[in-house]
PQR file of N, CA, C, O and H, with PARSE charges and radii, in Angstrom:
ATOM      1  N   MET A   1      20.234  91.020 281.022 -0.4000 1.5000
ATOM      2  CA  MET A   1      18.953  89.975 280.843 -0.0000 2.0000
ATOM      3  C   MET A   1      17.928  90.523 279.717  0.5500 1.7000
ATOM      4  O   MET A   1      18.510  91.461 279.173 -0.5500 1.4000
ATOM      5  N   ALA A   2      17.281  90.432 279.422 -0.4000 1.5000
ATOM      6  CA  ALA A   2      15.907  90.115 278.697 -0.0000 2.0000
ATOM      7  C   ALA A   2      15.098  91.731 279.074  0.5500 1.7000
ATOM      8  O   ALA A   2      15.866  92.621 279.438 -0.5500 1.4000
ATOM      9  H   ALA A   2      16.808  89.670 279.864  0.4000 1.0000
ATOM     10  N   THR A   3      14.485  91.869 279.037 -0.4000 1.5000
ATOM     11  CA  THR A   3      13.299  93.551 279.518 -0.0000 2.0000
ATOM     12  C   THR A   3      12.725  91.828 279.924  0.5500 1.7000
ATOM     13  O   THR A   3      13.021  90.898 280.674 -0.5500 1.4000
ATOM     14  H   THR A   3      13.861  91.145 278.741  0.4000 1.0000
ATOM     15  N   ASN A   4      12.109  92.051 279.267 -0.4000 1.5000
ATOM     16  CA  ASN A   4      11.056  90.758 279.744 -0.0000 2.0000
ATOM     17  C   ASN A   4      10.921  88.987 279.321  0.5500 1.7000
ATOM     18  O   ASN A   4      11.364  88.741 278.200 -0.5500 1.4000
ATOM     19  H   ASN A   4      11.868  92.807 278.658  0.4000 1.0000
ATOM     20  N   TYR A   5      10.492  88.050 279.920 -0.4000 1.5000
ATOM     21  CA  TYR A   5      11.208  86.608 279.648 -0.0000 2.0000
ATOM     22  C   TYR A   5      10.559  85.835 280.052  0.5500 1.7000
ATOM     23  O   TYR A   5       9.538  86.254 280.597 -0.5500 1.4000
ATOM     24  H   TYR A   5      10.132  88.250 280.831  0.4000 1.0000
ATOM     25  N   THR A   6      10.781  84.291 280.017 -0.4000 1.5000
ATOM     26  CA  THR A   6       9.352  84.346 280.072 -0.0000 2.0000
ATOM     27  C   THR A   6      10.550  82.610 280.848  0.5500 1.7000
ATOM     28  O   THR A   6      11.541  82.139 280.289 -0.5500 1.4000
ATOM     29  H   THR A   6      11.611  83.952 279.575  0.4000 1.0000
ATOM     30  N   VAL A   7       9.853  82.073 282.324 -0.4000 1.5000
ATOM     31  CA  VAL A   7      10.872  80.766 282.337 -0.0000 2.0000
ATOM     32  C   VAL A   7      10.377  79.746 282.857  0.5500 1.7000
ATOM     33  O   VAL A   7       9.526  80.082 283.681 -0.5500 1.4000
ATOM     34  H   VAL A   7       9.049  82.455 282.778  0.4000 1.0000
ATOM     35  N   ILE A   8      10.529  78.331 282.755 -0.4000 1.5000
ATOM     36  CA  ILE A   8       9.159  77.325 282.640 -0.0000 2.0000
ATOM     37  C   ILE A   8      10.476  76.140 282.929  0.5500 1.7000
ATOM     38  O   ILE A   8      11.186  75.727 282.012 -0.5500 1.4000
ATOM     39  H   ILE A   8      11.220  78.058 282.086  0.4000 1.0000
ATOM     40  N   TYR A   9      10.579  75.844 283.917 -0.4000 1.5000
ATOM     41  CA  TYR A   9      11.240  74.771 284.472 -0.0000 2.0000
ATOM     42  C   TYR A   9      10.120  73.578 285.273  0.5500 1.7000
ATOM     43  O   TYR A   9       9.488  73.537 286.329 -0.5500 1.4000
ATOM     44  H   TYR A   9      10.002  76.179 284.662  0.4000 1.0000
ATOM     45  N   THR A  10      10.318  72.695 284.081 -0.4000 1.5000
ATOM     46  CA  THR A  10       9.408  71.015 284.592 -0.0000 2.0000
ATOM     47  C   THR A  10      10.948  70.488 284.909  0.5500 1.7000
ATOM     48  O   THR A  10      12.053  70.337 284.389 -0.5500 1.4000
ATOM     49  H   THR A  10      10.831  72.729 283.223  0.4000 1.0000
ATOM     50  N   HIS A  11      10.178  70.313 286.197 -0.4000 1.5000
ATOM     51  CA  HIS A  11      11.101  68.890 286.395 -0.0000 2.0000
ATOM     52  C   HIS A  11      10.633  67.048 286.789  0.5500 1.7000
ATOM     53  O   HIS A  11       9.843  66.488 287.549 -0.5500 1.4000
ATOM     54  H   HIS A  11       9.280  70.437 286.619  0.4000 1.0000
ATOM     55  N   PRO A  12      11.224  66.806 286.196 -0.5600 1.5000
ATOM     56  CA  PRO A  12      10.937  64.908 285.390  0.2800 2.0000
ATOM     57  C   PRO A  12      10.212  63.903 286.586  0.5500 1.7000
ATOM     58  O   PRO A  12      10.287  62.720 286.254 -0.5500 1.4000
ATOM     59  N   SER A  13       9.338  64.185 288.271 -0.4000 1.5000
ATOM     60  CA  SER A  13       8.155  63.497 287.786 -0.0000 2.0000
ATOM     61  C   SER A  13       7.211  64.479 288.292  0.5500 1.7000
ATOM     62  O   SER A  13       6.571  64.189 289.303 -0.5500 1.4000
ATOM     63  H   SER A  13       9.277  65.146 288.540  0.4000 1.0000
ATOM     64  N   GLY A  14       7.019  65.737 287.656 -0.4000 1.5000
ATOM     65  CA  GLY A  14       6.108  66.889 287.309 -0.0000 2.0000
ATOM     66  C   GLY A  14       5.608  67.931 287.224  0.5500 1.7000
ATOM     67  O   GLY A  14       4.800  68.466 286.465 -0.5500 1.4000
ATOM     68  H   GLY A  14       7.540  65.972 286.834  0.4000 1.0000
ATOM     69  N   GLY A  15       6.378  68.304 288.424 -0.4000 1.5000
ATOM     70  CA  GLY A  15       6.237  69.561 289.488 -0.0000 2.0000
ATOM     71  C   GLY A  15       6.806  70.456 288.182  0.5500 1.7000
ATOM     72  O   GLY A  15       8.022  70.419 287.996 -0.5500 1.4000
ATOM     73  H   GLY A  15       7.034  67.870 289.041  0.4000 1.0000
ATOM     74  N   THR A  16       5.972  71.263 287.262 -0.4000 1.5000
ATOM     75  CA  THR A  16       6.586  72.932 286.992 -0.0000 2.0000
ATOM     76  C   THR A  16       6.546  73.960 288.031  0.5500 1.7000
ATOM     77  O   THR A  16       5.985  73.819 289.117 -0.5500 1.4000
ATOM     78  H   THR A  16       4.984  71.293 287.413  0.4000 1.0000
ATOM     79  N   ALA A  17       6.950  74.633 287.777 -0.4000 1.5000
ATOM     80  CA  ALA A  17       7.487  76.829 287.438 -0.0000 2.0000
ATOM     81  C   ALA A  17       7.507  77.226 286.349  0.5500 1.7000
ATOM     82  O   ALA A  17       8.171  76.829 285.392 -0.5500 1.4000
ATOM     83  H   ALA A  17       7.406  74.748 286.894  0.4000 1.0000
ATOM     84  N   THR A  18       6.522  78.324 286.450 -0.4000 1.5000
ATOM     85  CA  THR A  18       7.082  78.863 285.571 -0.0000 2.0000
ATOM     86  C   THR A  18       6.739  80.555 286.126  0.5500 1.7000
ATOM     87  O   THR A  18       5.997  81.017 286.993 -0.5500 1.4000
ATOM     88  H   THR A  18       5.983  78.646 287.227  0.4000 1.0000
ATOM     89  N   PHE A  19       7.779  81.208 285.046 -0.4000 1.5000
ATOM     90  CA  PHE A  19       8.102  82.699 286.533 -0.0000 2.0000
ATOM     91  C   PHE A  19       8.651  83.520 284.575  0.5500 1.7000
ATOM     92  O   PHE A  19       9.313  83.144 283.607 -0.5500 1.4000
ATOM     93  H   PHE A  19       8.382  80.833 284.342  0.4000 1.0000
ATOM     94  N   ILE A  20       7.838  84.756 284.979 -0.4000 1.5000
ATOM     95  CA  ILE A  20       6.941  85.642 284.353 -0.0000 2.0000
ATOM     96  C   ILE A  20       7.931  86.996 284.947  0.5500 1.7000
ATOM     97  O   ILE A  20       7.928  87.523 286.059 -0.5500 1.4000
ATOM     98  H   ILE A  20       7.301  85.062 285.765  0.4000 1.0000
ATOM     99  N   TYR A  21       8.546  87.224 284.032 -0.4000 1.5000
ATOM    100  CA  TYR A  21       9.105  88.616 283.948 -0.0000 2.0000
ATOM    101  C   TYR A  21       9.102  89.855 283.893  0.5500 1.7000
ATOM    102  O   TYR A  21      10.092  90.468 284.294 -0.5500 1.4000
ATOM    103  H   TYR A  21       8.549  86.796 283.128  0.4000 1.0000
ATOM    104  N   GLU A  22       7.857  90.610 283.323 -0.4000 1.5000
ATOM    105  CA  GLU A  22       7.746  91.883 282.645 -0.0000 2.0000
ATOM    106  C   GLU A  22       7.700  92.485 283.643  0.5500 1.7000
ATOM    107  O   GLU A  22       7.810  92.161 284.825 -0.5500 1.4000
ATOM    108  H   GLU A  22       7.052  90.112 282.998  0.4000 1.0000
ATOM    109  N   ASP A  23       7.369  94.276 282.651 -0.4000 1.5000
ATOM    110  CA  ASP A  23       8.092  95.809 283.374 -0.0000 2.0000
ATOM    111  C   ASP A  23       8.289  95.650 284.681  0.5500 1.7000
ATOM    112  O   ASP A  23       7.378  95.641 285.510 -0.5500 1.4000
ATOM    113  H   ASP A  23       7.280  94.540 281.690  0.4000 1.0000
ATOM    114  N   GLY A  24       9.848  95.476 285.005 -0.4000 1.5000
ATOM    115  CA  GLY A  24       9.941  95.067 286.236 -0.0000 2.0000
ATOM    116  C   GLY A  24       8.795  94.162 286.912  0.5500 1.7000
ATOM    117  O   GLY A  24       7.765  94.517 286.340 -0.5500 1.4000
ATOM    118  H   GLY A  24      10.588  95.484 284.332  0.4000 1.0000
ATOM    119  N   GLU A  25       8.659  93.742 287.307 -0.4000 1.5000
ATOM    120  CA  GLU A  25       7.617  92.561 287.702 -0.0000 2.0000
ATOM    121  C   GLU A  25       8.064  91.798 287.141  0.5500 1.7000
ATOM    122  O   GLU A  25       8.446  91.615 285.985 -0.5500 1.4000
ATOM    123  H   GLU A  25       9.496  93.453 287.771  0.4000 1.0000
ATOM    124  N   LEU A  26       7.959  90.625 289.218 -0.4000 1.5000
ATOM    125  CA  LEU A  26       7.919  89.156 288.399 -0.0000 2.0000
ATOM    126  C   LEU A  26       7.532  88.128 288.965  0.5500 1.7000
ATOM    127  O   LEU A  26       7.963  87.739 290.050 -0.5500 1.4000
ATOM    128  H   LEU A  26       7.648  90.773 290.157  0.4000 1.0000
ATOM    129  N   SER A  27       6.616  87.536 288.248 -0.4000 1.5000
ATOM    130  CA  SER A  27       5.309  86.689 289.320 -0.0000 2.0000
ATOM    131  C   SER A  27       5.648  85.088 288.385  0.5500 1.7000
ATOM    132  O   SER A  27       6.185  84.994 287.281 -0.5500 1.4000
ATOM    133  H   SER A  27       6.266  87.851 287.366  0.4000 1.0000
ATOM    134  N   SER A  28       5.066  83.837 289.370 -0.4000 1.5000
ATOM    135  CA  SER A  28       5.662  83.135 289.118 -0.0000 2.0000
ATOM    136  C   SER A  28       4.447  82.062 289.914  0.5500 1.7000
ATOM    137  O   SER A  28       3.636  82.376 290.785 -0.5500 1.4000
ATOM    138  H   SER A  28       4.630  83.913 290.266  0.4000 1.0000
ATOM    139  N   LEU A  29       4.641  80.883 289.342 -0.4000 1.5000
ATOM    140  CA  LEU A  29       3.316  79.718 289.460 -0.0000 2.0000
ATOM    141  C   LEU A  29       4.035  78.756 289.768  0.5500 1.7000
ATOM    142  O   LEU A  29       4.862  78.502 288.892 -0.5500 1.4000
ATOM    143  H   LEU A  29       5.300  80.628 288.634  0.4000 1.0000
ATOM    144  N   ALA A  30       4.094  77.796 291.068 -0.4000 1.5000
ATOM    145  CA  ALA A  30       4.512  76.841 290.752 -0.0000 2.0000
ATOM    146  C   ALA A  30       2.783  75.726 291.249  0.5500 1.7000
ATOM    147  O   ALA A  30       1.756  75.995 291.874 -0.5500 1.4000
ATOM    148  H   ALA A  30       3.423  78.003 291.780  0.4000 1.0000
ATOM    149  N   LYS A  31       3.492  74.073 290.298 -0.4000 1.5000
ATOM    150  CA  LYS A  31       2.383  73.520 290.520 -0.0000 2.0000
ATOM    151  C   LYS A  31       2.316  71.737 291.151  0.5500 1.7000
ATOM    152  O   LYS A  31       1.347  71.195 290.619 -0.5500 1.4000
ATOM    153  H   LYS A  31       4.326  73.855 289.791  0.4000 1.0000
ATOM    154  N   GLY A  32       2.873  71.012 291.854 -0.4000 1.5000
ATOM    155  CA  GLY A  32       2.946  69.540 291.469 -0.0000 2.0000
ATOM    156  C   GLY A  32       4.384  69.891 292.029  0.5500 1.7000
ATOM    157  O   GLY A  32       5.166  69.313 291.274 -0.5500 1.4000
ATOM    158  H   GLY A  32       3.660  71.452 292.286  0.4000 1.0000
ATOM    159  N   LEU A  33       4.927  70.407 292.769 -0.4000 1.5000
ATOM    160  CA  LEU A  33       6.360  70.706 293.116 -0.0000 2.0000
ATOM    161  C   LEU A  33       6.345  69.699 295.513  0.5500 1.7000
ATOM    162  O   LEU A  33       5.729  69.800 296.574 -0.5500 1.4000
ATOM    163  H   LEU A  33       4.293  70.876 293.383  0.4000 1.0000
ATOM    164  N   ASP A  34       7.328  69.045 294.972 -0.4000 1.5000
ATOM    165  CA  ASP A  34       7.026  68.061 296.566 -0.0000 2.0000
ATOM    166  C   ASP A  34       8.733  68.822 297.673  0.5500 1.7000
ATOM    167  O   ASP A  34       9.927  68.929 297.395 -0.5500 1.4000
ATOM    168  H   ASP A  34       7.829  68.963 294.110  0.4000 1.0000
ATOM    169  N   ALA A  35       8.023  69.110 298.709 -0.4000 1.5000
ATOM    170  CA  ALA A  35       9.102  70.703 299.546 -0.0000 2.0000
ATOM    171  C   ALA A  35      10.751  70.046 299.081  0.5500 1.7000
ATOM    172  O   ALA A  35      11.703  70.466 299.739 -0.5500 1.4000
ATOM    173  H   ALA A  35       7.053  69.023 298.936  0.4000 1.0000
ATOM    174  N   GLU A  36      10.972  69.214 298.155 -0.4000 1.5000
ATOM    175  CA  GLU A  36      12.391  70.110 298.185 -0.0000 2.0000
ATOM    176  C   GLU A  36      12.556  70.298 296.533  0.5500 1.7000
ATOM    177  O   GLU A  36      13.657  70.460 296.007 -0.5500 1.4000
ATOM    178  H   GLU A  36      10.198  68.873 297.621  0.4000 1.0000
ATOM    179  N   GLN A  37      11.562  70.262 295.948 -0.4000 1.5000
ATOM    180  CA  GLN A  37      11.405  70.491 294.577 -0.0000 2.0000
ATOM    181  C   GLN A  37      11.182  72.298 295.138  0.5500 1.7000
ATOM    182  O   GLN A  37      11.814  73.136 294.494 -0.5500 1.4000
ATOM    183  H   GLN A  37      10.667  70.130 296.375  0.4000 1.0000
ATOM    184  N   PHE A  38      10.407  72.723 296.160 -0.4000 1.5000
ATOM    185  CA  PHE A  38       9.551  74.234 295.947 -0.0000 2.0000
ATOM    186  C   PHE A  38      11.037  74.657 296.847  0.5500 1.7000
ATOM    187  O   PHE A  38      11.732  75.505 296.287 -0.5500 1.4000
ATOM    188  H   PHE A  38       9.894  72.043 296.683  0.4000 1.0000
ATOM    189  N   TRP A  39      11.353  74.326 297.672 -0.4000 1.5000
ATOM    190  CA  TRP A  39      12.571  75.024 297.781 -0.0000 2.0000
ATOM    191  C   TRP A  39      13.869  75.323 296.144  0.5500 1.7000
ATOM    192  O   TRP A  39      14.751  76.075 295.732 -0.5500 1.4000
ATOM    193  H   TRP A  39      10.789  73.637 298.128  0.4000 1.0000
ATOM    194  N   VAL A  40      13.660  74.997 296.051 -0.4000 1.5000
ATOM    195  CA  VAL A  40      14.638  75.390 294.268 -0.0000 2.0000
ATOM    196  C   VAL A  40      14.748  75.992 293.828  0.5500 1.7000
ATOM    197  O   VAL A  40      15.641  76.668 293.316 -0.5500 1.4000
ATOM    198  H   VAL A  40      12.943  74.386 296.386  0.4000 1.0000
ATOM    199  N   PHE A  41      12.554  75.811 294.008 -0.4000 1.5000
ATOM    200  CA  PHE A  41      11.537  77.403 293.498 -0.0000 2.0000
ATOM    201  C   PHE A  41      12.297  78.836 293.759  0.5500 1.7000
ATOM    202  O   PHE A  41      12.969  79.719 293.226 -0.5500 1.4000
ATOM    203  H   PHE A  41      11.828  75.262 294.424  0.4000 1.0000
ATOM    204  N   LYS A  42      11.718  78.425 294.915 -0.4000 1.5000
ATOM    205  CA  LYS A  42      11.767  79.453 296.021 -0.0000 2.0000
ATOM    206  C   LYS A  42      13.760  79.946 295.819  0.5500 1.7000
ATOM    207  O   LYS A  42      14.154  81.103 295.674 -0.5500 1.4000
ATOM    208  H   LYS A  42      11.173  77.708 295.349  0.4000 1.0000
ATOM    209  N   GLN A  43      14.428  79.027 295.858 -0.4000 1.5000
ATOM    210  CA  GLN A  43      15.860  79.669 294.742 -0.0000 2.0000
ATOM    211  C   GLN A  43      15.834  80.805 293.476  0.5500 1.7000
ATOM    212  O   GLN A  43      15.728  82.022 293.632 -0.5500 1.4000
ATOM    213  H   GLN A  43      14.108  78.087 295.976  0.4000 1.0000
ATOM    214  N   VAL A  44      15.921  80.305 292.570 -0.4000 1.5000
ATOM    215  CA  VAL A  44      15.210  80.247 291.222 -0.0000 2.0000
ATOM    216  C   VAL A  44      14.531  81.788 291.042  0.5500 1.7000
ATOM    217  O   VAL A  44      14.273  82.296 289.951 -0.5500 1.4000
ATOM    218  H   VAL A  44      16.006  79.316 292.443  0.4000 1.0000
ATOM    219  N   LYS A  45      14.457  81.988 291.465 -0.4000 1.5000
ATOM    220  CA  LYS A  45      13.253  82.798 292.355 -0.0000 2.0000
ATOM    221  C   LYS A  45      13.397  84.062 292.768  0.5500 1.7000
ATOM    222  O   LYS A  45      12.987  85.102 292.253 -0.5500 1.4000
ATOM    223  H   LYS A  45      14.667  81.576 292.352  0.4000 1.0000
ATOM    224  N   SER A  46      14.318  83.792 294.214 -0.4000 1.5000
ATOM    225  CA  SER A  46      14.979  84.827 294.886 -0.0000 2.0000
ATOM    226  C   SER A  46      16.509  85.243 293.238  0.5500 1.7000
ATOM    227  O   SER A  46      16.837  86.417 293.408 -0.5500 1.4000
ATOM    228  H   SER A  46      14.651  82.947 294.632  0.4000 1.0000
ATOM    229  N   LEU A  47      16.832  85.002 292.731 -0.4000 1.5000
ATOM    230  CA  LEU A  47      17.957  84.594 292.483 -0.0000 2.0000
ATOM    231  C   LEU A  47      17.847  85.814 290.174  0.5500 1.7000
ATOM    232  O   LEU A  47      18.406  86.649 289.463 -0.5500 1.4000
ATOM    233  H   LEU A  47      16.566  84.048 292.592  0.4000 1.0000
ATOM    234  N   LEU A  48      16.714  84.882 290.270 -0.4000 1.5000
ATOM    235  CA  LEU A  48      15.834  86.175 289.364 -0.0000 2.0000
ATOM    236  C   LEU A  48      15.307  86.468 289.132  0.5500 1.7000
ATOM    237  O   LEU A  48      14.598  86.251 288.149 -0.5500 1.4000
ATOM    238  H   LEU A  48      16.260  84.203 290.848  0.4000 1.0000
ATOM    239  N   LEU A  49      15.275  88.056 290.839 -0.4000 1.5000
ATOM    240  CA  LEU A  49      14.707  89.200 291.234 -0.0000 2.0000
ATOM    241  C   LEU A  49      16.582  90.107 291.813  0.5500 1.7000
ATOM    242  O   LEU A  49      16.791  91.266 292.171 -0.5500 1.4000
ATOM    243  H   LEU A  49      15.851  88.232 291.638  0.4000 1.0000
ATOM    244  N   ARG A  50      17.198  89.363 291.714 -0.4000 1.5000
ATOM    245  CA  ARG A  50      18.438  90.030 292.206 -0.0000 2.0000
ATOM    246  C   ARG A  50      19.648  90.015 291.158  0.5500 1.7000
ATOM    247  O   ARG A  50      20.848  90.181 291.373 -0.5500 1.4000
ATOM    248  H   ARG A  50      17.029  88.422 291.424  0.4000 1.0000
ATOM    249  N   ASN A  51      18.830  89.715 289.714 -0.4000 1.5000
ATOM    250  CA  ASN A  51      18.991  89.673 288.627 -0.0000 2.0000
ATOM    251  C   ASN A  51      19.267  90.643 287.743  0.5500 1.7000
ATOM    252  O   ASN A  51      19.032  90.414 286.557 -0.5500 1.4000
ATOM    253  H   ASN A  51      17.855  89.580 289.540  0.4000 1.0000
ATOM    254  N   ASP A  52      19.874  92.042 288.177 -0.4000 1.5000
ATOM    255  CA  ASP A  52      19.988  93.022 287.338 -0.0000 2.0000
ATOM    256  C   ASP A  52      21.175  93.248 286.983  0.5500 1.7000
ATOM    257  O   ASP A  52      22.077  92.436 287.189 -0.5500 1.4000
ATOM    258  H   ASP A  52      20.066  92.229 289.141  0.4000 1.0000
ATOM    259  N   GLU A  53      21.403  94.741 286.211 -0.4000 1.5000
ATOM    260  CA  GLU A  53      22.379  94.733 285.586 -0.0000 2.0000
ATOM    261  C   GLU A  53      23.015  95.105 286.801  0.5500 1.7000
ATOM    262  O   GLU A  53      23.876  94.265 287.063 -0.5500 1.4000
ATOM    263  H   GLU A  53      20.670  95.401 286.043  0.4000 1.0000
ATOM    264  N   GLY A  54      22.961  95.976 287.626 -0.4000 1.5000
ATOM    265  CA  GLY A  54      23.529  96.188 289.013 -0.0000 2.0000
ATOM    266  C   GLY A  54      24.506  95.391 289.988  0.5500 1.7000
ATOM    267  O   GLY A  54      25.396  95.673 290.791 -0.5500 1.4000
ATOM    268  H   GLY A  54      22.261  96.658 287.412  0.4000 1.0000
ATOM    269  N   ASP A  55      23.759  94.033 289.408 -0.4000 1.5000
ATOM    270  CA  ASP A  55      24.600  93.043 290.454 -0.0000 2.0000
ATOM    271  C   ASP A  55      25.606  92.107 289.995  0.5500 1.7000
ATOM    272  O   ASP A  55      26.202  91.395 290.803 -0.5500 1.4000
ATOM    273  H   ASP A  55      23.036  93.804 288.757  0.4000 1.0000
TER
END
């Protein structure tokens, strides 16, 4: 995976989540998500954190 990247997820109902990975740190921001979308957001975030070359 690239050293630095940005992933933007937009749900059809209008909720958005942005994930920014820079210099070995992951930042994330969620806006307008309902409970189910927030669960997906948390799952994606945990997968992005685990996505190292050794995994």
